[in-house]
BAGUVEX-459377 format. One line per field, with one value per residue (C-alpha): residue in one letter; x, y, z; chain; residue number from 0. Coordinates in nm, 2 decimals, decimal comma. Layout:
<pts>
res	(A / ...)
xx	(X / ...)
yy	(Y / ...)
zz	(Z / ...)
chain	(A / ...)
n	(NUM / ...)
</pts>
This chain:
<pts>
res	(I / T / F / Y / L / E / D / I / D / S / S / K / F / K / K / S / Q / V / E / F / A / W / N / Y / Y / T / A / L / R / G / R / P / M / T / S / D / Y / K / M / V / I / G / D / E / R / S / T / S / L / P / E / N / T / F / D / K / I / L / I / I / N / S / F / H / E / F / T / F / Q / A / E / M / L / A / D / I / K / K / K / L / K / A / G / G / L / L / Y / I / D / E / A / L / P / K / R / Q / G / Q / L / H / G / I / C / N / K / P / M / L / T / N / E / E / T / I / A / I / F / E / K / N / G / F / E / Y / I / D / G / I / D / F / N / Y / R / Q / K / N / P / T / R / K / I / F / A / F / K / I / K / G)
xx	(-1,30 / -1,23 / -1,16 / -1,23 / -1,00 / -1,11 / -0,98 / -1,06 / -0,71 / -0,52 / -0,20 / -0,19 / -0,35 / -0,05 / 0,01 / 0,29 / 0,03 / -0,20 / 0,07 / 0,16 / -0,20 / -0,22 / 0,09 / -0,06 / -0,37 / -0,16 / 0,02 / -0,32 / -0,45 / -0,14 / -0,11 / -0,09 / -0,39 / -0,49 / -0,77 / -0,76 / -0,81 / -0,90 / -0,80 / -1,08 / -1,08 / -1,40 / -1,49 / -1,65 / -2,00 / -1,96 / -1,76 / -1,74 / -1,80 / -2,03 / -2,39 / -2,57 / -2,24 / -2,13 / -2,23 / -2,01 / -1,87 / -1,61 / -1,52 / -1,22 / -1,12 / -1,25 / -1,62 / -1,56 / -1,37 / -1,66 / -1,77 / -2,09 / -2,21 / -2,57 / -2,47 / -2,20 / -2,45 / -2,71 / -2,44 / -2,33 / -2,69 / -2,69 / -2,37 / -2,49 / -2,67 / -3,01 / -2,92 / -2,57 / -2,40 / -2,21 / -1,93 / -1,79 / -1,47 / -1,41 / -1,23 / -1,47 / -1,40 / -1,37 / -1,58 / -1,80 / -1,61 / -1,27 / -1,05 / -0,90 / -0,52 / -0,42 / -0,66 / -0,75 / -1,13 / -1,40 / -1,47 / -1,83 / -1,97 / -2,14 / -2,48 / -2,39 / -2,27 / -2,59 / -2,81 / -2,64 / -2,68 / -3,04 / -3,13 / -2,99 / -3,18 / -2,97 / -3,06 / -2,80 / -2,76 / -2,47 / -2,12 / -1,80 / -1,60 / -1,22 / -0,90 / -0,66 / -0,30 / -0,43 / -0,46 / -0,74 / -0,97 / -1,17 / -1,26 / -1,58 / -1,70 / -2,06 / -2,27 / -2,56 / -2,81 / -3,04 / -3,38 / -3,67)
yy	(-3,64 / -3,27 / -3,09 / -2,72 / -2,57 / -2,23 / -1,95 / -1,58 / -1,46 / -1,47 / -1,36 / -1,68 / -1,92 / -2,03 / -2,34 / -2,44 / -2,44 / -2,66 / -2,90 / -2,94 / -3,03 / -3,26 / -3,44 / -3,47 / -3,63 / -3,86 / -3,98 / -4,04 / -4,23 / -4,44 / -4,38 / -4,08 / -3,86 / -3,90 / -3,64 / -3,29 / -2,97 / -2,61 / -2,32 / -2,07 / -1,73 / -1,64 / -1,37 / -1,34 / -1,38 / -1,61 / -1,91 / -1,81 / -2,18 / -2,30 / -2,35 / -2,69 / -2,88 / -3,05 / -3,38 / -3,29 / -2,97 / -2,99 / -2,70 / -2,79 / -2,61 / -2,27 / -2,23 / -2,07 / -1,80 / -1,70 / -1,34 / -1,38 / -1,73 / -1,69 / -1,54 / -1,81 / -2,09 / -1,95 / -1,94 / -2,30 / -2,42 / -2,30 / -2,49 / -2,83 / -3,07 / -3,22 / -3,46 / -3,31 / -3,31 / -3,05 / -3,17 / -2,94 / -3,04 / -2,83 / -2,84 / -2,84 / -2,63 / -2,77 / -2,48 / -2,22 / -1,92 / -2,10 / -1,95 / -2,15 / -2,20 / -2,08 / -1,80 / -1,69 / -1,68 / -1,84 / -2,20 / -2,32 / -2,59 / -2,90 / -2,75 / -2,40 / -2,55 / -2,76 / -2,46 / -2,23 / -2,48 / -2,56 / -2,19 / -2,15 / -2,43 / -2,74 / -3,06 / -3,23 / -3,59 / -3,73 / -3,66 / -3,83 / -3,73 / -3,78 / -3,65 / -3,51 / -3,62 / -3,75 / -3,39 / -3,19 / -3,02 / -3,29 / -3,25 / -3,34 / -3,39 / -3,28 / -3,39 / -3,18 / -3,18 / -2,91 / -2,92 / -3,02)
zz	(-8,17 / -8,19 / -7,86 / -7,83 / -7,57 / -7,45 / -7,24 / -7,20 / -7,16 / -7,49 / -7,31 / -7,11 / -7,36 / -7,56 / -7,77 / -7,52 / -7,24 / -7,45 / -7,54 / -7,17 / -7,09 / -7,40 / -7,27 / -6,92 / -7,06 / -7,28 / -6,97 / -6,79 / -7,09 / -7,12 / -7,50 / -7,73 / -7,78 / -8,14 / -8,14 / -8,29 / -8,09 / -8,17 / -7,95 / -7,89 / -7,71 / -7,54 / -7,30 / -6,95 / -7,09 / -7,39 / -7,49 / -7,86 / -7,94 / -8,22 / -8,13 / -8,10 / -8,15 / -7,83 / -7,68 / -7,37 / -7,23 / -6,95 / -6,73 / -6,53 / -6,21 / -6,33 / -6,27 / -5,93 / -6,12 / -6,36 / -6,31 / -6,50 / -6,42 / -6,54 / -6,87 / -6,93 / -6,84 / -7,08 / -7,35 / -7,28 / -7,31 / -7,67 / -7,74 / -7,62 / -7,85 / -7,73 / -7,46 / -7,41 / -7,08 / -6,89 / -6,65 / -6,39 / -6,21 / -5,90 / -5,57 / -5,28 / -4,98 / -4,63 / -4,51 / -4,69 / -4,81 / -4,82 / -5,09 / -5,38 / -5,33 / -5,67 / -5,77 / -5,42 / -5,51 / -5,30 / -5,38 / -5,41 / -5,18 / -5,32 / -5,24 / -5,38 / -5,71 / -5,76 / -5,67 / -5,92 / -6,20 / -6,11 / -6,09 / -6,44 / -6,62 / -6,55 / -6,38 / -6,16 / -6,27 / -6,06 / -5,93 / -5,85 / -5,54 / -5,54 / -5,40 / -5,66 / -5,58 / -5,24 / -5,10 / -4,97 / -5,05 / -5,21 / -5,57 / -5,74 / -6,10 / -6,13 / -6,43 / -6,54 / -6,83 / -6,95 / -6,78 / -6,99)
chain	(A / A / A / A / A / A / A / A / A / A / A / A / A / A / A / A / A / A / A / A / A / A / A / A / A / A / A / A / A / A / A / A / A / A / A / A / A / A / A / A / A / A / A / A / A / A / A / A / A / A / A / A / A / A / A / A / A / A / A / A / A / A / A / A / A / A / A / A / A / A / A / A / A / A / A / A / A / A / A / A / A / A / A / A / A / A / A / A / A / A / A / A / A / A / A / A / A / A / A / A / A / A / A / A / A / A / A / A / A / A / A / A / A / A / A / A / A / A / A / A / A / A / A / A / A / A / A / A / A / A / A / A / A / A / A / A / A / A / A / A / A / A / A / A / A / A / A / A)
n	(0 / 1 / 2 / 3 / 4 / 5 / 6 / 7 / 8 / 9 / 10 / 11 / 12 / 13 / 14 / 15 / 16 / 17 / 18 / 19 / 20 / 21 / 22 / 23 / 24 / 25 / 26 / 27 / 28 / 29 / 30 / 31 / 32 / 33 / 34 / 35 / 36 / 37 / 38 / 39 / 40 / 41 / 42 / 43 / 44 / 45 / 46 / 47 / 48 / 49 / 50 / 51 / 52 / 53 / 54 / 55 / 56 / 57 / 58 / 59 / 60 / 61 / 62 / 63 / 64 / 65 / 66 / 67 / 68 / 69 / 70 / 71 / 72 / 73 / 74 / 75 / 76 / 77 / 78 / 79 / 80 / 81 / 82 / 83 / 84 / 85 / 86 / 87 / 88 / 89 / 90 / 91 / 92 / 93 / 94 / 95 / 96 / 97 / 98 / 99 / 100 / 101 / 102 / 103 / 104 / 105 / 106 / 107 / 108 / 109 / 110 / 111 / 112 / 113 / 114 / 115 / 116 / 117 / 118 / 119 / 120 / 121 / 122 / 123 / 124 / 125 / 126 / 127 / 128 / 129 / 130 / 131 / 132 / 133 / 134 / 135 / 136 / 137 / 138 / 139 / 140 / 141 / 142 / 143 / 144 / 145 / 146 / 147)
</pts>
């Protein structure tokens, strides 16, 4: 497996940050990660990832920060292989309009998230609710596929 790790801010996207995350996932997995990874710099409208390449794309705790959601989702559709899945891991607010504790941007409710993706050509498949580190707000991993 080759992981493509992407960010839009090259000043914060450093190998040391990636190694920290890699070690975190090694700890969760219980054994060393043996996969390869590539670091990619995108922008607010495009991932800069290769087209028709990915079985799965994961967006972790950042979709609520996307300035150009429709443009980015159109780009992501081009990157997924036929039958590919898009997973969105996001904190869910206790109330609409609640701000994220780290970036201070509004979080999306369950219903808002699903509506944005359906409006942009994705079909909601399923989701898993969980509490990260046993704290609130609740997190959810949404699974989507391209409509059609």
